[in-house]
N, C-alpha and C positions, 0 to 999 in steps of 0.2 A: 175666437175673440182675441184681441191684441193687447189690451191695457186697461187700467182703471180709468174710467171716463169721469165720473164725479160721485160725490157724496150728497145725499139728500138730507137737509136739516129743516124739519117742519117747525114753523113759528106761528104764533098767534097774530102778531102785529108786525107786518113786514117793515114798515117805516122805522119802528122802534128797534127791530133787529138789525137793520142796516146801520142805524146810528151806533148801536152797541158794538157791532163788529168793526165799525170804523174806529171806535175807541180802543179796540184791542190791537189796532195797528194794521188792519186789512184795508185795502182799497176795494170798495164794493161797487159793482157795475149794475145798473138797472137792467133787468132781463126782459120784462114785458109780461103779457098775458097769454096763457096757453090756449090753443085752438078750441078746446072743449068749453072754454069760458068758466071753468071751475077754480083755477088757481092762477097765481102770478108769482114772479120770482125775481131774485137778484143774485148775481154771481160773484164769486171770489176766485178768479182764475190764477193758476200758477204757471211758472216757466216750464215745468215738466209736462204740461198739457192737461193735467187733471184740474178739477175745480170743485168748490163748495157751492151747492145750490141752496139758498135760503128761499123757502117756498111757503106760501100761506093760501088757505082757501078764501076766496073772495066773499063767500057767504057761508060761515061756519054752520048755520042752521039748515042749510040745504042738504037733504039726505043723499043726494046723488053723489056717487064716488067716481074717481078717475080710474083709468085702466090699471094703475099701479096699486090701487086699494089703500091709499094713504089715509082716507077718512077714518078708517078703523082705529088709527092711533089716537085720535082726538079723545079726551083733551090733553093727552100726553104730547109734549113738545120735545124736540131734540133730534138726534141722529136716528133716522128711521129706516133708511134704505141706502143702497149703493148700486152703481151701474158700471157695467163693463162695455167697452167699445168693440163693435164688430165691423170688420171690413167685408164680410160676406154673410149677411144674416140668413139668407135662404139656406146656405150650406151648413151654417151652425145649427139651424133648426133641425135639418135632416139628420145631422150627426147626433144631436142630443136626443131626438126621438128614437133613433136607433139604439141609443144607450139606455133607453127606458125612462128618460125624463118626461114629465108632463109639461108641455110647452103651450102657453096661451099667446096666440098671435101668429104672425106679425100684425101689429096695429099701426095704422097711420097716425102720426102726431105732428104737432107743430106749435109755433109760438109767433105772436106778433110783437116785434121789437118796438121800443118806445118811439122810434122814428117812423113806424108804419110798415117796415119791411116784414114779409112773411118768410119764416124758415120752416123746413120740413124734415122729418125723420121717420123711421120705423122702429118699433120696439117690440120685445117679447118678454113675458114674465115666466118664471119657472115655478111650477106647483111645489109648495113646501109649507111647513109650519114655521112661521117667523120669517126672518129676512137673512138667514145665513148665506143664501145664494143670491148673487146679484141679478138684476134684470139687465137685458141687453139692448143696445141702441146702435143703429146704423144711420148715418146722415144721408139725406137725399139732396139737400142743398149743401154747399161746402161747409165743413165743420167750423172754419174760421168765422163764419157768420153767426154760428151758435155760441162759440166760445171765444171771447175777445182775447187778444194778446197785447204785445207791446206794453205801453204804460199801465194798462189795466192789470197786468201781472207783476207790477213793481210795487211792493208793499212796504210801508214804513217799518214794519216789524221784521222785514227781511225774509219772510216766508217764500220758499221757492218751489215746494212740491210736497207730495205725500208719499214718503218712502215706506210707511208701515201703517197697517190697519188691523186693530184687534177686533175679533168677532167672537161673541159669546154663543156657545152651543152646548146643549145638554150632554152630547156625546162627541167629544172633540176628535176622536179617532175616526168615527163614521163621517163627521162633517168634513174632515180633512180629505178623506178618500173621495167623497162626493164632489168637493170643490176641485180636486185634481182631475177627476173625470170630466167635469163641466168645462174647465179651462183648457184641458189637454196639456197641462203643465206637470212637471215632476212634483210629487207630494212633499219633498223636503229639499230645500226650503220651498214652501208654497208661495208662488208669486203670480200676480196679475200685472203683466208688463214688468215695470220696475218696482212696483209696490209689493212688499212682503205681507202676506196674510197670516196673522197669528190667531190660532184658535184657543179660546180660554173657556173656563167654566165659572165666569164671574157671576156671583149671586146678586139678587135684587134687581135684575133687569126686567122691564115690563114684557119684553119679547126677545127671543133669540135673534141675534143679528149684530151689526157693527156697533162697537161701544167706545173705542178709544182711538184717537187719530194722532199719529206722530207727523209733525211737519218739519221739514228741513228749513234752516234759516242761515243766511250768510251774515247775519248781524249778531255778534257774540253777546251783546247786551240784552237780546231778546230771549236767550235760552231759558227754558223753564216752562212751567204749566200756566195756562191762561185761566182767567177767572171763569168758572163754570156758569155763574149766574149771567154774566154778560154774553157768554157763548150759548145761551139757551139750553144749558144742561150738558152740552157736549164736552167730553174730556179731550182737551188739546194739550199736547206737549211739543214744544219747539226744541229741536236738537240741532247741533252744529251740522252744517252741510258737509257731506263726505268729500274728501279731497280726491282729485284725480278723475 
């Protein structure tokens, strides 16, 4: 796996969330409806290639879940999952199974864009308690069709990428070693592409997994924490973009 692909933010009302994220200074792009007919989304892409996915269940009362198991988080809203990009999913699956990871998939997935175009991918999930480990995705159709760039990644608040992600885990040493084995990266500093993964024992979280997102910004007036209510409970901190 090569990099952080995206963060998953579960919301109750997608239109309201899109409006609120726009009020926080993000340019939000409509994503469309997933091929399983269960969820739809909107995207906040960044120049570093990662993005935020705002996603809602079309019918919250329908008991059927998607392959990622997000319905189990209802009625909780917020940052519930994260995804790593793979350029060789079959090889990654073989390597992870060889290391003793429980791998579910690959599963075929897709989304119908608002204009009617179909995009496709494959994904796998890792057996675990919580969401300390990411799920993996590999594009079948070109990634630029799934993740818009250009003006879509130009945000009024100056956000340019996700350099740091905090992850809550009951045993940070064990989680760090497991993530290092999964990503194939050195354990210190632990990185997923250019994003540094920080393990914490933050209390009060409904489930172990991603908790706090640091966004780089090239707008000095935007530096600081964003309103958690408008962000649907997600902890966002905008920090100055590193030079060089």
